[in-house]
C-alpha positions in Angstrom: 19.3 35.7 145.3 17.9 32.7 147.2 19.9 32.4 150.7 21.4 28.7 151.4 19.5 26.2 153.6 20.9 26.0 156.8 23.2 23.4 157.2 22.3 20.1 159.2 24.6 18.7 162.4 25.4 15.5 162.7 23.1 15.3 165.4 20.2 16.9 164.0 20.8 14.5 160.7 20.7 11.6 163.2 17.9 12.9 165.0 15.5 13.5 162.3 16.4 9.8 160.5 15.8 8.4 164.1 19.4 6.6 164.1 20.9 6.1 167.1 23.9 8.3 167.6 27.2 6.5 165.8 29.6 7.1 169.2 28.3 6.2 172.4 25.7 4.5 171.0 25.1 2.0 173.8 24.4 5.1 176.6 21.9 7.0 175.6 23.3 9.5 178.2 26.2 10.6 175.6 25.9 13.1 173.3 26.1 12.1 169.6 29.7 13.5 169.1 31.3 11.9 172.8 32.7 9.2 173.9 33.1 6.7 176.5 36.2 7.9 178.3 37.7 6.0 180.4 38.1 7.2 184.1 41.8 8.8 184.1 40.7 11.0 181.0 37.2 12.3 182.7 39.0 14.4 185.9 39.3 17.6 185.8 38.4 17.5 182.2 36.0 20.2 182.1 32.5 21.5 181.7 29.5 18.4 180.6 26.9 21.5 179.3 27.7 24.0 176.4 29.3 27.1 177.8 30.0 30.6 175.9 33.7 31.3 175.0 35.4 34.9 175.4 34.1 35.5 171.8 30.6 34.8 172.6 30.1 31.9 170.6 28.2 28.7 172.7 31.0 25.5 171.9 29.4 22.3 172.1 25.5 22.9 171.2 26.3 21.7 167.5 25.6 25.0 165.8 28.4 25.5 164.0 27.0 29.3 162.3 27.4 31.9 165.3 27.0 35.6 164.1 29.8 35.9 166.4 32.0 33.0 165.3 35.4 34.7 163.8 34.3 32.1 160.8 31.3 34.1 159.6 33.2 37.4 159.9 36.5 36.3 158.0 38.5 38.4 155.7 41.5 38.1 153.9 43.2 40.2 157.1 42.2 37.7 160.1 44.4 35.6 161.5 43.3 32.2 162.2 45.3 31.9 165.6 42.3 33.7 166.9 40.4 30.5 166.8 43.1 28.7 168.6 43.3 26.9 171.7 40.9 25.2 174.7 38.0 27.8 174.4 36.9 26.5 171.1 36.5 22.9 171.7 34.3 21.2 174.0 36.1 19.0 176.9 33.6 16.1 176.2 31.4 17.2 172.7 34.1 17.8 169.9 33.6 15.8 166.6 37.7 15.0 166.6 37.4 12.7 169.6 35.4 10.1 166.7 38.9 9.7 165.3 40.0 6.2 165.3 43.8 7.6 167.1 41.4 9.2 169.7 38.7 6.7 170.2 41.8 4.8 170.6 43.3 6.5 173.3 40.6 8.1 175.1 38.1 4.8 175.5 40.7 2.1 175.1 44.4 3.8 176.6 46.3 2.7 173.2 48.8 5.7 173.2 49.4 7.2 169.4 52.0 6.3 167.4 55.0 8.3 167.3 56.4 10.3 164.8 52.9 9.9 162.6 52.9 13.8 161.9 56.1 14.7 162.3 57.8 16.2 159.2 61.9 16.9 160.7 63.1 18.4 157.0 59.9 20.9 157.2 59.3 24.0 160.1 55.9 23.7 160.0 55.3 25.9 162.9 53.2 29.1 163.2 55.1 31.7 161.7 54.6 34.8 164.2 56.4 31.7 166.8 59.2 32.7 164.2 59.4 36.2 165.0 61.6 35.7 168.0 63.6 33.2 166.6 67.1 34.7 164.8 67.0 34.1 161.0 69.6 31.4 159.2 71.4 34.9 157.3 72.7 35.6 160.9 
């Protein structure tokens, strides 16, 4: 059996191709996934450097494969909630900041349109949260 080649991150691919980062391309101090946050979003944001979360996974280094990550040890019994929360998102270096909506908000101060992710006729909440709620039959 042949070992699959390691996936390249966007930062690695851009560096190998000698390309400028597509976000913050005019500011060489910015990481490829970092955007130009407005001043009101910088205060108290958190560390700029990579950090290690409670699972021993380094966040913010763009190496998305880590032996300690639940993704690398996933089974049918793994609760996806184990990967929820702030400890899994870098406060400056997250690919999610590159969406048009996030760039509008964090760089231009344009609030997202209300209701675009709402499903008023569907309960899309996590099932564990419903354990405390009375059922419709009660």
